[in-house]
Backbone as JSON, one array per atom type, in Angstrom:
{
  "sequence": "MAKQVRSKVVPAGKMAALYHVVYEHEGFEESAQILFKLIRRAQEVQPNQKRGLFLDIEGHRNSQGGFDADMLELQKDFLLGSLSRFLTEVHCPLFHATNPKEQDNDVP",
  "N": [[-23.74, 1.66, -14.32], [-21.32, -0.1, -12.51], [-19.56, 0.96, -9.61], [-16.07, 1.3, -9.55], [-13.79, -0.32, -7.42], [-11.19, 1.1, -5.65], [-9.6, 0.78, -3.41], [-9.27, -1.64, -0.86], [-9.9, -3.86, 1.93], [-9.4, -7.17, 2.45], [-10.34, -10.09, 4.04], [-8.16, -12.76, 4.24], [-7.7, -15.58, 5.03], [-5.02, -16.36, 7.0], [-3.92, -13.9, 6.74], [-4.66, -10.49, 6.23], [-5.56, -9.04, 3.2], [-4.63, -6.12, 1.7], [-5.51, -3.81, -0.71], [-4.71, -1.49, -3.25], [-5.17, 0.78, -5.96], [-3.26, 3.09, -7.62], [-4.25, 5.74, -9.39], [-3.68, 7.52, -12.48], [-4.2, 10.25, -12.15], [-3.78, 10.68, -9.48], [-1.67, 12.0, -7.0], [1.4, 12.0, -5.02], [0.76, 12.85, -2.31], [-2.06, 12.37, -2.01], [-2.16, 9.6, -2.54], [-0.47, 8.59, -0.51], [-1.93, 9.28, 1.8], [-4.24, 7.73, 1.41], [-3.18, 5.11, 1.5], [-2.18, 5.0, 4.14], [-4.58, 5.34, 5.6], [-5.87, 3.04, 4.77], [-4.35, 1.01, 5.95], [-4.77, 1.66, 8.65], [-7.55, 1.25, 8.76], [-7.66, -1.5, 8.27], [-6.48, -2.47, 10.63], [-8.44, -1.69, 12.42], [-10.74, -3.21, 11.65], [-9.81, -5.8, 11.57], [-8.23, -6.55, 14.03], [-4.8, -6.74, 14.86], [-4.26, -8.68, 12.98], [-2.18, -10.28, 10.59], [-0.91, -8.37, 7.86], [-0.93, -7.88, 4.37], [0.1, -5.82, 1.8], [-0.97, -4.91, -1.38], [-0.14, -3.21, -4.2], [-0.99, -1.41, -7.04], [-0.04, 0.57, -9.85], [-1.12, 2.95, -12.06], [-0.09, 4.47, -15.04], [2.01, 7.26, -14.42], [4.68, 7.33, -15.38], [8.01, 8.09, -16.46], [9.93, 9.68, -19.14], [11.8, 7.76, -19.81], [10.55, 5.42, -19.22], [10.53, 4.53, -16.62], [9.33, 4.89, -13.19], [7.68, 7.96, -12.26], [8.82, 10.78, -10.24], [7.08, 11.12, -8.0], [5.89, 8.55, -7.66], [8.12, 6.94, -7.3], [9.03, 7.97, -4.87], [6.79, 7.36, -3.29], [6.8, 4.53, -3.26], [9.5, 3.73, -2.54], [10.41, 5.5, -0.41], [8.16, 6.21, 1.25], [6.42, 3.91, 1.46], [8.23, 1.68, 1.83], [10.03, 2.87, 3.62], [8.46, 4.02, 5.7], [5.75, 2.95, 6.1], [6.01, 0.16, 6.01], [6.6, -1.07, 8.43], [4.16, -1.51, 9.62], [3.12, -3.6, 8.31], [3.09, -7.03, 7.17], [3.81, -8.05, 4.72], [4.76, -6.55, 1.59], [3.74, -5.78, -1.62], [4.51, -4.34, -4.49], [4.87, -2.53, -7.61], [7.63, -1.85, -7.84], [9.04, -3.39, -5.98], [8.97, -6.42, -3.97], [8.49, -7.32, -0.65], [9.18, -8.81, 2.53], [8.49, -8.23, 5.85], [11.08, -8.34, 8.11], [10.84, -8.18, 10.79], [8.56, -8.33, 13.61], [5.27, -7.45, 12.81], [4.13, -4.16, 13.4], [1.44, -3.3, 15.31], [0.46, -1.04, 16.42], [-0.94, 1.24, 15.11], [-0.95, 4.58, 14.3]],
  "CA": [[-22.39, 1.15, -14.31], [-20.86, -0.35, -11.16], [-18.42, 1.76, -9.17], [-14.83, 0.53, -9.45], [-13.17, -0.24, -6.11], [-9.77, 1.46, -5.73], [-8.93, 0.33, -2.21], [-10.09, -2.54, -0.07], [-9.31, -4.79, 2.87], [-10.06, -8.45, 2.24], [-9.85, -11.17, 4.9], [-7.59, -13.81, 3.38], [-7.14, -16.62, 5.88], [-4.14, -15.92, 8.08], [-3.43, -12.56, 6.45], [-5.58, -9.56, 5.57], [-5.01, -8.49, 1.97], [-4.97, -4.72, 1.47], [-5.26, -3.55, -2.13], [-4.98, -0.13, -3.72], [-4.71, 1.18, -7.28], [-2.96, 4.51, -7.76], [-4.6, 6.17, -10.74], [-2.79, 8.5, -13.09], [-4.47, 11.6, -11.64], [-3.44, 10.7, -8.06], [-0.28, 12.34, -6.7], [2.0, 11.39, -3.84], [0.04, 13.16, -1.08], [-3.34, 11.65, -1.98], [-1.87, 8.17, -2.46], [0.07, 8.3, 0.82], [-3.03, 9.34, 2.76], [-5.11, 6.57, 1.18], [-2.49, 3.91, 1.99], [-2.15, 5.05, 5.6], [-5.95, 5.09, 6.07], [-6.18, 1.63, 4.49], [-3.7, 0.22, 7.01], [-5.5, 1.94, 9.89], [-8.85, 0.57, 8.66], [-7.43, -2.95, 8.43], [-6.26, -2.71, 12.06], [-9.73, -1.53, 13.11], [-11.69, -4.28, 11.34], [-9.16, -7.09, 11.85], [-7.15, -6.19, 14.95], [-3.58, -7.54, 15.01], [-4.13, -9.67, 11.9], [-1.1, -9.99, 9.65], [-1.39, -7.6, 6.72], [-0.14, -7.82, 3.15], [-0.35, -4.74, 0.94], [-0.79, -5.1, -2.82], [-0.27, -1.9, -4.8], [-0.84, -1.26, -8.49], [0.11, 1.97, -10.23], [-1.45, 3.21, -13.46], [0.6, 5.65, -15.54], [3.11, 7.74, -13.58], [5.95, 6.93, -15.98], [8.82, 9.17, -17.03], [10.24, 9.48, -20.56], [12.6, 6.54, -19.97], [9.71, 4.28, -18.91], [10.53, 4.26, -15.18], [8.32, 5.63, -12.45], [7.94, 9.38, -12.02], [9.36, 11.07, -8.91], [6.06, 10.88, -6.97], [5.68, 7.12, -7.41], [9.36, 6.43, -6.71], [9.0, 8.37, -3.47], [5.73, 6.61, -2.63], [7.2, 3.14, -3.07], [10.78, 3.6, -1.83], [10.56, 6.24, 0.84], [6.99, 6.17, 2.11], [5.97, 2.54, 1.7], [9.31, 0.89, 2.41], [10.66, 3.57, 4.73], [7.57, 4.41, 6.8], [4.58, 2.1, 6.34], [6.29, -1.28, 6.01], [6.61, -1.61, 9.79], [2.79, -1.86, 9.97], [2.73, -4.66, 7.37], [3.89, -8.25, 7.14], [4.32, -8.14, 3.35], [4.47, -5.46, 0.67], [3.87, -6.16, -3.03], [4.27, -3.18, -5.34], [5.59, -2.72, -8.88], [9.07, -1.66, -7.7], [9.63, -4.45, -5.16], [8.17, -7.26, -3.07], [9.29, -7.47, 0.55], [8.61, -9.37, 3.74], [9.01, -7.56, 7.03], [11.86, -9.3, 8.9], [10.47, -8.01, 12.2], [7.14, -8.49, 13.93], [4.43, -6.34, 12.35], [3.72, -3.22, 14.44], [-0.01, -3.13, 15.27], [0.13, 0.23, 17.04], [-1.08, 2.16, 13.98], [-1.44, 5.86, 14.83]],
  "C": [[-21.92, 1.01, -12.86], [-19.63, 0.5, -10.85], [-17.2, 0.86, -9.02], [-14.2, 0.75, -8.09], [-11.68, 0.02, -6.27], [-8.98, 0.9, -4.57], [-9.85, -0.6, -1.45], [-9.24, -3.37, 0.87], [-10.1, -6.08, 2.73], [-9.49, -9.48, 3.21], [-9.37, -12.31, 4.02], [-6.91, -14.87, 4.24], [-6.31, -16.05, 7.0], [-3.6, -14.51, 7.87], [-4.51, -11.73, 5.78], [-4.88, -9.01, 4.34], [-5.53, -7.07, 1.78], [-4.59, -4.41, 0.03], [-5.6, -2.11, -2.48], [-4.41, 0.05, -5.12], [-4.47, 2.68, -7.25], [-3.27, 4.87, -9.21], [-3.69, 7.29, -11.21], [-2.98, 9.91, -12.53], [-4.09, 11.77, -10.17], [-1.96, 11.06, -7.89], [0.2, 11.65, -5.44], [1.14, 11.6, -2.59], [-1.26, 12.36, -0.96], [-3.11, 10.15, -1.8], [-1.37, 7.79, -1.07], [-1.03, 8.3, 1.87], [-3.95, 8.12, 2.63], [-4.47, 5.31, 1.75], [-2.47, 3.87, 3.52], [-3.54, 4.74, 6.17], [-6.35, 3.64, 5.85], [-5.57, 0.73, 5.56], [-4.42, 0.42, 8.34], [-6.84, 1.21, 9.9], [-8.7, -0.94, 8.85], [-7.22, -3.3, 9.9], [-7.56, -2.6, 12.84], [-10.65, -2.72, 12.88], [-11.13, -5.67, 11.6], [-7.96, -6.84, 12.76], [-6.03, -7.23, 15.0], [-3.42, -8.67, 14.01], [-2.93, -9.3, 11.03], [-1.68, -9.31, 8.42], [-0.4, -7.67, 5.57], [-0.73, -6.75, 2.25], [0.0, -5.05, -0.51], [-1.12, -3.77, -3.5], [-0.06, -1.98, -6.3], [-0.78, 0.23, -8.8], [-0.16, 2.1, -11.72], [-0.77, 4.5, -13.9], [1.8, 5.97, -14.67], [4.48, 7.27, -14.09], [6.69, 8.16, -16.51], [9.16, 8.83, -18.48], [11.09, 8.24, -20.83], [11.81, 5.27, -19.63], [9.7, 3.88, -17.45], [9.43, 5.04, -14.5], [8.7, 7.09, -12.29], [8.38, 9.57, -10.57], [8.36, 10.79, -7.8], [5.93, 9.4, -6.64], [6.95, 6.43, -6.93], [9.37, 6.74, -5.22], [7.95, 7.57, -2.7], [6.19, 5.19, -2.3], [8.45, 3.0, -2.19], [10.76, 4.23, -0.45], [9.37, 6.08, 1.78], [6.59, 4.74, 2.46], [7.05, 1.72, 2.41], [9.88, 1.55, 3.67], [9.77, 3.85, 5.92], [6.47, 3.4, 7.11], [4.89, 0.62, 6.5], [6.31, -1.88, 7.42], [5.22, -2.04, 10.25], [2.25, -3.0, 9.11], [3.62, -5.88, 7.55], [4.54, -8.42, 5.77], [3.92, -6.9, 2.56], [4.72, -5.97, -0.75], [3.51, -4.93, -3.86], [5.11, -3.34, -6.6], [7.11, -2.65, -8.75], [9.74, -2.78, -6.93], [8.56, -5.28, -4.46], [9.05, -7.48, -1.85], [8.48, -8.1, 1.67], [9.29, -8.68, 4.91], [9.78, -8.57, 7.87], [11.54, -9.24, 10.39], [8.99, -8.3, 12.38], [6.39, -7.25, 13.43], [4.01, -5.47, 13.54], [2.22, -2.97, 14.29], [-0.46, -1.85, 15.95], [0.09, 1.3, 15.95], [-1.67, 3.47, 14.51], [-2.72, 6.32, 14.17]]
}
């Protein structure tokens, strides 16, 4: 059986496409580390290329059908609040956004 790819960087013309699936067993900490490493890896293999992040989330729902606290924090606070400056676009279940500023390529 082929191994399923959870995260990848794909050259996509003028923008590198970064993709990650958060599985049900993954918490905030693990997901945040994976996303940060994915952005860093994209900068290493395609320096200063515009980056678009595509995020899917499996499970992580509360009793009302919304996202659980970990995935709300991941999308709102971590992705939008911290990582978005290193991206040109963000596409996740909670929102889609375009960075109004120049993408920061100085990824720590």
